C-alpha positions as CSV (number, residue, x, y, z in Angstrom):
1,X,-0.1,0.0,0.1
2,X,1.3,3.4,-0.9
3,X,1.9,5.8,2.0
4,X,0.8,9.3,1.6
5,X,2.7,12.5,2.6
6,X,2.5,16.1,1.6
7,X,3.7,19.6,2.3
8,X,1.2,21.9,4.1
9,X,1.4,25.7,3.9
10,X,-0.2,28.8,2.4
11,X,0.9,29.4,-0.3
12,X,2.2,26.0,-1.2
13,X,1.9,25.8,-5.1
14,X,5.6,27.0,-5.4
15,X,7.0,24.2,-3.1
16,X,9.7,22.0,-4.6
17,X,9.1,19.4,-1.9
18,X,7.0,17.0,-4.0
19,X,9.9,16.9,-6.6
20,X,12.6,16.4,-3.9
21,X,10.7,13.5,-2.1
22,X,9.7,11.9,-5.4
23,X,13.4,11.7,-6.2
24,X,14.2,10.3,-2.8
25,X,11.5,7.6,-3.0
26,X,12.9,6.4,-6.3
27,X,16.4,6.3,-5.0
28,X,15.5,4.4,-1.9
29,X,12.7,2.2,-3.1
30,X,10.2,3.6,-0.8
31,X,6.5,3.3,-1.9
32,X,5.2,6.8,-1.1
33,X,3.0,9.4,-2.7
34,X,3.8,13.0,-2.0
35,X,1.6,16.1,-2.8
36,X,0.8,19.6,-1.8
37,X,-1.8,20.6,0.9
38,X,-3.1,24.2,0.8
39,X,-4.5,25.0,4.3
40,X,-6.7,28.0,5.0
41,X,-4.9,30.5,7.1
42,X,-7.5,30.0,9.8
43,X,-7.9,26.3,9.2
44,X,-4.5,24.6,9.7
45,X,-5.5,22.0,12.3
46,X,-8.7,21.0,10.4
47,X,-6.6,20.5,7.2
48,X,-4.0,18.4,9.0
49,X,-6.6,16.2,10.8
50,X,-8.5,15.6,7.6
51,X,-5.2,14.5,5.8
52,X,-4.3,12.3,8.8
53,X,-7.8,10.8,9.2
54,X,-7.8,9.9,5.4
55,X,-4.7,7.9,5.9
56,X,-1.9,10.4,5.6
57,X,1.4,9.3,7.2
58,X,3.2,12.6,7.6
59,X,3.5,16.3,6.5
60,X,6.3,18.8,5.9
61,X,5.1,22.1,7.4
62,X,6.0,25.4,5.8
63,X,5.0,29.0,6.3
64,X,3.0,30.2,8.2
65,X,2.1,27.2,10.1
66,X,5.3,26.0,12.0
67,X,4.2,27.5,15.3
68,X,0.6,26.0,15.0
69,X,2.2,22.7,14.1
70,X,4.3,22.9,17.2
71,X,1.3,23.7,19.5
72,X,-0.8,20.9,17.9
73,X,1.7,18.0,18.0
74,X,1.1,15.6,20.7
75,X,4.8,14.7,21.0
76,X,7.9,16.8,20.1
77,X,11.5,16.1,19.5
78,X,14.2,17.9,21.6
79,X,15.2,19.9,18.5
80,X,11.5,21.0,17.9
81,X,11.4,22.0,21.5
82,X,14.6,24.1,21.1
83,X,13.2,25.7,18.0
84,X,9.8,26.4,19.3
85,X,8.5,25.3,15.8
86,X,7.7,22.1,14.0
87,X,8.4,21.6,10.2
88,X,7.9,17.8,10.2
89,X,4.9,15.8,11.3
90,X,4.7,12.0,11.6
91,X,1.5,10.3,12.2
92,X,1.7,6.9,14.0
93,X,0.0,4.8,16.6
94,X,1.2,7.0,19.4
95,X,-0.3,10.2,17.7
96,X,1.2,13.1,16.0
97,X,5.1,13.5,16.4
98,X,6.5,16.9,15.7
99,X,10.2,17.5,14.7
100,X,12.2,20.3,13.3
101,X,14.8,19.5,10.7
102,X,15.8,23.0,9.5
103,X,18.8,23.4,11.7
104,X,20.1,19.9,10.9
105,X,19.7,20.7,7.2
106,X,21.6,23.9,7.5
107,X,24.6,22.4,9.4
108,X,24.7,19.3,7.2
109,X,24.8,21.5,4.0
110,X,27.6,23.8,5.5
111,X,29.7,21.0,6.9
112,X,29.2,18.1,4.3
113,X,28.6,19.8,1.0
114,X,30.4,23.1,1.4
115,X,33.2,21.6,3.6
116,X,33.3,24.2,6.4
117,X,33.4,22.5,9.9
118,X,31.6,24.5,12.5
119,X,33.5,23.4,15.4
120,X,35.3,26.3,17.1
121,X,33.8,28.8,14.5
122,X,32.4,32.2,15.2
123,X,29.0,32.6,13.5
124,X,26.8,35.6,12.8
125,X,23.1,35.1,12.1
126,X,21.1,38.0,10.7
127,X,17.6,38.1,11.8
128,X,15.9,37.1,15.0
129,X,12.7,35.4,13.7
130,X,11.6,31.7,13.6
131,X,14.2,30.8,11.0
132,X,16.9,31.9,13.4
133,X,15.5,30.2,16.4
134,X,15.2,26.9,14.4
135,X,19.0,26.8,13.7
136,X,20.5,28.0,17.0
137,X,20.5,24.6,18.8
138,X,22.1,22.7,15.8
139,X,24.8,25.5,15.3
140,X,25.8,25.2,18.9
141,X,25.6,21.4,18.9
142,X,27.9,21.4,15.9
143,X,30.4,23.1,18.2
144,X,30.3,26.8,17.1
145,X,32.3,28.7,19.7
146,X,30.3,31.9,19.4
147,X,26.9,32.7,17.8
148,X,25.9,36.4,17.5
149,X,22.3,37.2,16.6
150,X,21.9,40.6,14.9
151,X,18.5,42.2,14.2
152,X,17.3,45.6,13.1
153,X,15.6,45.8,16.4
154,X,18.3,45.0,18.9
155,X,15.8,44.2,21.7
156,X,14.3,41.4,19.6
157,X,17.8,39.7,19.2
158,X,18.5,40.1,22.9
159,X,15.1,38.7,23.8
160,X,15.7,35.6,21.6
161,X,18.9,34.9,23.3
162,X,17.4,35.3,26.7
163,X,14.6,32.8,25.7
164,X,17.0,30.4,24.4
165,X,19.3,30.4,27.4
166,X,16.3,30.3,29.9
167,X,15.2,27.0,28.4
168,X,18.3,25.4,30.0
169,X,19.3,22.9,31.3
170,X,17.6,21.0,28.6
171,X,18.8,23.4,26.0
172,X,22.3,23.4,27.4
173,X,22.5,19.7,27.0
174,X,21.2,19.8,23.4
175,X,23.8,22.3,22.6
176,X,26.6,20.0,24.0
177,X,27.3,22.0,27.0
178,X,27.1,20.7,30.7
179,X,23.7,21.0,32.2
180,X,23.3,24.0,34.4
181,X,21.6,27.4,34.9
182,X,22.5,28.5,31.3
183,X,25.9,30.1,31.9
184,X,27.6,28.0,29.3
185,X,25.1,29.2,26.6
186,X,25.1,32.7,27.8
187,X,28.8,32.8,27.2
188,X,28.5,31.5,23.6
189,X,25.4,33.6,22.5
190,X,24.9,37.4,22.1
191,X,22.2,39.5,20.6
192,X,22.6,43.0,19.1
193,X,21.4,45.4,16.5
194,X,22.9,45.6,13.1
195,X,25.0,48.6,14.4
196,X,26.6,46.6,17.1
197,X,27.8,43.5,15.2
198,X,31.6,43.9,15.6
199,X,33.8,41.5,13.5
200,X,35.8,38.4,13.4
201,X,33.2,36.1,12.0
202,X,34.0,32.9,10.1
203,X,30.4,32.3,8.8
204,X,27.6,34.9,8.2
205,X,24.0,33.4,7.8
206,X,21.2,35.5,6.4
207,X,18.0,34.4,8.1
208,X,16.0,37.4,7.1
209,X,13.5,37.7,4.2
210,X,14.8,41.1,3.1
211,X,16.7,39.7,0.2
212,X,13.5,38.3,-1.3
213,X,12.6,41.9,-2.3
214,X,16.1,42.7,-3.4
215,X,16.8,44.6,-0.3
216,X,20.4,45.3,0.8
217,X,21.1,44.5,4.4
218,X,22.8,47.3,6.4
219,X,25.9,45.3,7.2
220,X,29.4,46.7,7.0
221,X,31.4,45.3,4.1
222,X,34.2,44.4,6.3
223,X,32.0,41.9,8.2
224,X,31.3,40.0,5.0
225,X,34.7,40.3,3.6
226,X,36.3,38.7,6.7
227,X,34.0,35.7,6.6
228,X,35.0,32.4,5.1
229,X,31.4,31.9,3.9
230,X,28.3,33.9,3.5
231,X,25.2,31.7,3.5
232,X,21.7,32.8,2.5
233,X,18.9,30.5,4.0
234,X,16.7,31.5,1.0
235,X,17.3,30.5,-2.6
236,X,16.1,31.6,-6.0
237,X,16.6,30.8,-9.7
238,X,19.0,33.7,-9.8
239,X,21.6,34.9,-7.5
240,X,20.0,36.2,-4.2
241,X,20.5,39.8,-3.2
242,X,22.5,38.7,-0.1
243,X,24.8,36.5,-2.1
244,X,25.5,39.4,-4.5
245,X,26.1,41.8,-1.5
246,X,28.5,39.4,0.0
247,X,30.5,38.7,-3.0
248,X,30.6,42.4,-3.9
249,X,31.9,43.1,-0.4
250,X,34.8,40.7,-0.9
251,X,33.6,37.6,0.8
252,X,35.5,34.8,-0.9
253,X,32.5,32.4,-0.9
254,X,28.8,32.9,-0.9
255,X,25.8,30.5,-1.5
256,X,22.1,30.3,-1.2
257,X,20.0,27.9,0.7
258,X,19.0,25.3,-1.9
259,X,21.4,22.7,-0.2
260,X,19.6,23.5,3.1
261,X,16.2,22.8,1.5
262,X,17.4,19.4,0.2
263,X,19.2,18.4,3.4
264,X,16.2,19.3,5.7
265,X,14.0,17.3,3.4
266,X,16.3,14.3,3.6
267,X,16.2,14.6,7.4
268,X,12.3,14.6,7.3
269,X,12.4,11.5,5.0
270,X,14.6,9.8,7.7
271,X,12.1,10.7,10.4
272,X,9.2,9.2,8.3
273,X,10.9,6.1,6.6
274,X,13.9,5.3,8.7
275,X,16.3,5.7,5.8
276,X,18.4,8.7,4.8
277,X,18.5,9.3,1.0
278,X,21.6,10.5,-0.8
279,X,21.2,14.3,-1.3
280,X,24.0,15.2,-3.7
281,X,22.2,13.9,-7.0
282,X,19.0,15.6,-5.9
283,X,20.8,18.9,-5.2
284,X,22.5,18.8,-8.5
285,X,19.1,18.1,-10.4
286,X,17.4,21.0,-8.7
287,X,20.3,23.4,-9.3
288,X,20.1,22.4,-13.0
289,X,16.3,23.1,-12.9
290,X,16.9,26.5,-11.4
291,X,19.6,27.3,-14.0
292,X,17.1,26.5,-16.7
293,X,14.5,28.6,-15.2
294,X,16.9,31.5,-15.0
295,X,17.5,31.2,-18.7
């Protein structure tokens, strides 16, 4: 019997997840069907429960429903708890299980595909929204020595750091630090405004959506030029605004988030099916598709 999965969101027509998971299924010999589920903005839970009750086995959750998925899931993984959001739902005999694979996807793309080990690195993350919260734990668990969160509104970045630290000791353990009142995390995390960033970063990650509108971020060129890698969590058929800004500033290497998309999908596939597909051929196929779309 074919097991049914889908990506749920609003909008969802643009999602490449069906193409990605179809390739994963062929590669691993898994008998699944994967589609798109458009949920009304005020009807997420109803749409998910209908899908589950009709025999659906799991869902990827995209914007704007990750927080609702977190609240609805009966059980959550430690990384979902750390992120405060769910992007993967699995339906089984014990109920709905919520996970978050975004951070794992980011780390795996940076370390495995791009060849930049994170242990001991200094990381700057731009933006203090849900995308940032989803990757903090995995970045720390990978061994990042220092993570600075910079946001247009400094108070929001500081608040995110405070919330993250206050979730210790569970969060400290997830980050590979000794359990305790949060001091180990407090020493590794900092929140600030864009005007208080400083320098000395090995990796700069854009987790804002500003680049989707072609907006230039108010970041000093020296910050980008001094990094080994600038990484945009978003992707497009053409060079993203952040990638262009980073290269123009003198950063030796900059890339978009297509690899993260594929890697987080592979992690979801593992949660559902118990097997991890190879991601390199899927990434290359998608990159070729984007290049063709760009003309």
